[in-house]
Structure formats: structure tokens, C-alpha cells
N, C-alpha and C positions, 0 to 999 in steps of 0.2 A: 777218699775210699768209697763213699756212697755214690758219688758222681761216676767213679770208675765202673761200679757195678751197673749203673744205669746205661752208660755208654756201651758196655759189653752186651747188655740185653738188647739195646737198639740195633747193634751190629748183627746179633743173632737173628733178630726179627727180620731185618732186611735180607739176610742170607736165606732164611727159610722162605721168604716171599719169592726171592729169585729162583729158588729150587721148586717153587709151586707147592710148598708144604703149607697150604693156606690155613689149615686148622691150627697147626703148631705156631705159625707166624701170628695168628690172631691171639693165641694164648700168651705169646711173648709180649705183644703190644699191651694186652690187659695188665700183665705183670709190671711192665714199665710204668704205666699210668698209676697203678696202685702204689708202687714203691715211691714214685715221685710225690704223690699226694701225702702218703703216710709220713714221709721224711720231711718234705717241705712245709706241711701244715702242722708239724710238731708232735704228732702222736708217737711215732717211732722213737725219736730222740728222747722224748719225755719218759717213755718206758725204759729205754736203755739207761738213762740217768738214775732212775729210781733204784735199779738194782745195784748201782755203784755207790750212790751217795747216801741212801737212806740210813745205813748204820752210823753215819757221822753227822746226822742232822743237828744233834745237840752237843754242846761242848761237855766233855767229861768232868766229873767232880775230881779234883786233884788233891793229893796228899803228898807234900814235899818230903823228900828223903834228905839225909845228910849231904849226899852228893847227887846233883841233878844235871842232866844234859838235855838241852832243847835243840833238836836237830831240824834245821831249816833246809829244805830241798829247793834247789834253784829252779827258776822258771824262765831262764834265758836272759840275755843281755842285748842291748841295741846301741849302735854307734850314733851319737848325736853331735851337734856342733860344740857341746861342752865336754865331749869325751864319751866314754862307755858307761851306760846306766842300766839298771834293771828294766826289763820290759814292763809294759802296763799290766801283764798277767802276774807279775811277781809281788806287787805291793800288798795284796791281801795277806800273803804268806809272811812277808816281812813284818807287817803290823802285828799279826798274831804272835809271831815268835818273840817280838820285842815286848809285847804285853805280858806274855808268859814269863819272860826273863825278869821283868820288873816285879811281877808278883812273887816269883821265886826269891829274888833278893830281899823283898820286904818280909819274907818268912824267916829270914836270918840264917838260911841254909846256904851251902856252897852251890853255885850255879855256873854252868858253862853254856855258851850258845855256839853250837857247831853249825857252820855253813858248808854245805856240800854242793859242788858243781864246778866243772871245768869250762873250757872255752868251746863248747859244742857248736856254737853258732859262728865261730871264727871271727870274733870282733876284736881280737887282740888281747883280751884280758879275761881271766877265769871268772866265772860267776861268783865263786867264793870270795875272791879278792874284791870285786866290785861291791857285792852286798856287804862284806865286812867293813869296807870303808864307809858306806852309808850308815851302818849300825854304829860305828864309832862316832860319827857326827851326831847321831841321835842319843849318845850318852853311854854306850856300852864300852867299857875299858878294854883295851887290847888284851889284857891279861885274862879276860873272861871269854875271849873268842878262840874257837878252834876252827881252823880253815882246812878244808879238804878240796884242793883245786885241780884234781886230776880226772875226776869222773866225767864221762861223756854220756851217760845214760843212767836210768834208775838202778839197774843191776849194779853198776859200778859205784853209785851213791852208797849202796848198802855194803858192798865189798870193801871199799876204801874207808868208810866211816867206822866200821866195826873195830879195827885196831885202835883208832883214836879213842873211842868210847871205852874200850877195855883198859887202855893205858891210863885214862883219867880215873877209872874206877867208878863209873856212873852206876848208882843204885836205882835211879829212876830216869827213864828216857822218854821224852815226848817227841813225837814225829809230826812235824808241821808241813803240810802240803795242801793242795786243792782237795776238796772232798771227792772229786772225780778220781783222783790219783791215789788216794790213801789205801784202797784195797790192795792194789798191786805193790805199792811201796812197802806196806806192812808185811806182805808175803816175802818179799826179797830180804828185808831186814831180818825177819824171823829165820830165814834160811841161813843167815850168817851169825845166828846166835844172839841177835839183839831183839829182845821182847820190848816193844815200845807201845806207849799209849798214843793212838792216832788223834790228832787235833786238826780240824779243818781251818784253812786260812781263807777260803772263799767257797762260793756255792754257784754252780752253773745251772742255768734254767733254759729250757726250750720254750718257745712261744707257740701255743696252740691256737690256731685260727683257721679261717676258711681259705686263706690265700697263702700259697707257698712262700717261704722266706729263706733267703740264702743263709741267714744265721743258723737256722735249724739244720742245714747240711753240715755246717762247721761243727755244731754240737754233736751231731750223729757221728762224724768222723772221729772226734775226740773220744767219745765213748767207745766206739768200736776199737780204737787203738788200745784202750785199756783192757777190753775183753780179750783181744788177741794176745796181749802181753801176759795176762793171767793164764790163758790156755797154753801158750808157749812154755811158760814156767812148769806147768804140770806135765806136759809132753816131754820136755827135756829131763825132768826128774825121772819119769818112767823109763826113758831111754838111757839114763845114766850120763847125760851130757852136761848137766850142771856141776859146779864145784861141789865137793863133799859138804854135807850139812854140818854146820857147827852147832853144838849143843849150847843152850843158854848157860852162862857161867863158865864156859871153857876159857882157859887162858889164851 
């Protein structure tokens, strides 16, 4: 996304130069250089990340209820010589969800671990199924797993998880995802009547320095994707395009 913006600005600058709009072309080139340096050197992605991740910097203090659900949002799958596995970006979330599940079980309360995610990357197996199999190998009994294998995006994660959580009767819901993703995910789950405590499974960092790095463009794109998703949610609500809001506690 950030590279797309740079390419558009370069094309505009070249077009302005061809039209002999020298002053405007010069301004466009200055903007290209500033955006390239601000993004590549880490200043812009660091600022974008701060607005998304800061509320989830520390893990929340938890009080377990009689019925608890830990919702793990998928982060993709990859086909390997051994089959389909979680991507490298998923393991922080999986580790955190598993740690919370074990802590919940140690409290003596009832606990379910819900895994939400379909086959969005077309690897042949749904994220929920792949992650669920891994969690079983790590000691989570199948009776404590709730699998939601249909969702193709965060909106559907929330839409399809809500009925499962209500059917289970969860009194306490923990939502596990990347710190970068929790703001948008919490909005979507709240829209479907699920008031969840967000818990980060990983933390993304931009690298600020004097020389542009490709990693910082990746981070900027990931952050911009989240801001666009939040903006779209509010625009769709204002236009009446989203599904009707479900009130917390609704059947």
C-alpha cells in the first residue's frame, strides 16, 4: 500500500514534468522523497503502530469466571512438505492462547479454547482445523476446543464466533490476536455482542534508523490495513451497510 502511494506520486511527478508544470512536479518529487524516508527509516510506521498497539502493551489482570472462552484468531496457514501448518506469524498467538487456557484450567473453572479461521489462503485446510490439531498435540483435549472453520476475514471471525460463544454460555471472553490487530478485532466482536478482553499474542516493531529498510514498508502496510479496516467499519455503520448491532447478552 505504501509502495503503491509512492509509485502513484512518481507517475504524477513525471506527468507534471511532461506537462511542464515544473513547480508542481518539484513539489511532487519532494513529497516522494519525504514519504520514502519517513516510511523506510521507520518514523511513519512507528507512529502508526503506536496508535494501534499502545492500549495492549501490558497483559491485563484476569479474573476467571465459572465459564471462560479464549478466542484465538487465525493468522494464516502454509503448505509445507509435512502438510499444512500455521504460518510463522501465528505462533505468538497460539502460545498466548495456550498459556491462558492452562492458567484458566488451573483456576478450577470451566474453560474452552475457540479457534476461528477458515481457509483464506487456499492451502486446503481451515486455520481452525490446523491450529486445533496443533493445540491437541500440546495437550488441549478435543472436548475443550471450539472450532469455527468458515470465516475468511476478521469480520466473519466475529460474526461466526458469536453464536458459538453464546451457545457455550461464556461469562468471560478473552480475545487473542496480534497487538496490531486487536483494536479492529475488538470493534468487530463488540458489534456482534461479544464484549471481550483483548490480549496480545505478539508485538510488532518498526526499526528507526538513517537508512531505509524494506521491513518498515511491510510494517507500514500492515498498520495502514488496520486503520482502513477501522475506518471502513465506522463508514459502513454510518451508511447502514453493516449487519445490525447485537447487544451484549442477547440470545
